[in-house]
C-alpha positions as CSV (number, residue, x, y, z in Angstrom):
1,X,8.3,-7.3,-4.6
2,X,7.5,-7.7,-0.8
3,X,5.4,-10.8,-0.9
4,X,3.3,-13.2,-2.9
5,X,0.6,-15.7,-2.0
6,X,0.6,-19.0,-3.8
7,X,-2.4,-21.3,-3.3
8,X,-3.7,-24.5,-4.7
9,X,-4.1,-28.1,-4.0
10,X,-1.1,-30.2,-3.0
11,X,1.3,-31.2,-5.8
12,X,0.5,-28.1,-8.1
13,X,4.1,-26.9,-7.8
14,X,4.0,-24.1,-5.4
15,X,7.2,-25.1,-3.6
16,X,9.0,-25.5,-6.9
17,X,7.8,-22.1,-8.2
18,X,9.0,-20.5,-4.9
19,X,12.5,-22.1,-5.2
20,X,12.6,-20.9,-8.8
21,X,11.9,-17.5,-7.7
22,X,14.6,-17.6,-5.0
23,X,17.1,-18.9,-7.6
24,X,16.3,-16.2,-10.2
25,X,16.3,-13.5,-7.6
26,X,19.7,-14.8,-6.2
27,X,18.4,-15.1,-2.7
28,X,18.5,-17.7,-0.1
29,X,15.5,-20.0,0.3
30,X,14.0,-20.7,3.6
31,X,11.1,-23.3,3.8
32,X,8.9,-23.3,6.8
33,X,5.8,-25.5,7.5
34,X,3.0,-24.8,9.8
35,X,4.3,-27.6,12.0
36,X,7.6,-25.6,12.4
37,X,5.5,-22.7,13.9
38,X,2.9,-24.6,15.8
39,X,3.4,-25.1,19.7
40,X,1.1,-26.2,22.5
41,X,2.7,-23.3,24.6
42,X,1.1,-19.9,24.5
43,X,3.4,-17.4,23.0
44,X,5.8,-19.9,21.5
45,X,4.2,-19.6,17.9
46,X,4.8,-15.9,17.8
47,X,8.4,-16.6,19.0
48,X,8.9,-19.1,16.3
49,X,7.8,-16.9,13.6
50,X,10.0,-14.0,14.9
51,X,12.9,-16.6,14.9
52,X,12.5,-17.5,11.3
53,X,12.2,-13.9,10.3
54,X,15.5,-13.2,12.3
55,X,17.3,-15.9,10.4
56,X,15.9,-14.4,7.1
57,X,17.3,-11.1,8.1
58,X,20.8,-12.4,8.7
59,X,20.7,-14.3,5.4
60,X,19.3,-11.3,3.4
61,X,18.3,-11.4,0.5
62,X,16.0,-14.1,1.4
63,X,12.9,-15.9,0.1
64,X,10.7,-17.3,2.9
65,X,8.2,-20.0,1.9
66,X,5.6,-20.8,4.4
67,X,3.9,-24.2,3.4
68,X,0.4,-25.2,4.8
69,X,-0.2,-21.5,5.6
70,X,-4.0,-22.2,5.4
71,X,-3.9,-24.2,8.5
72,X,-2.8,-21.1,10.4
73,X,-5.8,-19.0,9.3
74,X,-9.4,-18.6,10.1
75,X,-11.7,-21.0,8.6
76,X,-14.1,-19.1,6.2
77,X,-17.5,-18.7,7.5
78,X,-16.8,-20.7,10.6
79,X,-16.4,-17.8,12.9
80,X,-13.7,-19.7,14.6
81,X,-9.9,-19.1,14.2
82,X,-7.3,-21.8,14.4
83,X,-5.4,-22.4,17.4
84,X,-2.2,-20.9,15.9
85,X,-3.9,-18.0,14.4
86,X,-5.2,-17.1,17.9
87,X,-1.7,-17.6,19.4
88,X,0.0,-15.4,16.9
89,X,-2.6,-12.6,17.3
90,X,-2.5,-12.6,21.2
91,X,1.3,-12.4,21.2
92,X,2.0,-9.9,18.4
């Protein structure tokens, strides 16, 4: 499996499930929140994402859990993308 998206309100066990998946697959677990990626500097968000994935490659096999990923995405129906989403797209 390459990836899985867990969604739901806070407190429903998404982090717990991700940790269980890492344990059962005998892989390292890296937890990242949107705050770890966000930056006020243009291009810094993309660099932060790349940094976390470089760490994951070094520690492979690895399970990466990105918490609050919805804050990095375009709001449905608003026509506006979040600040981070725009930064990551511009610098990818």
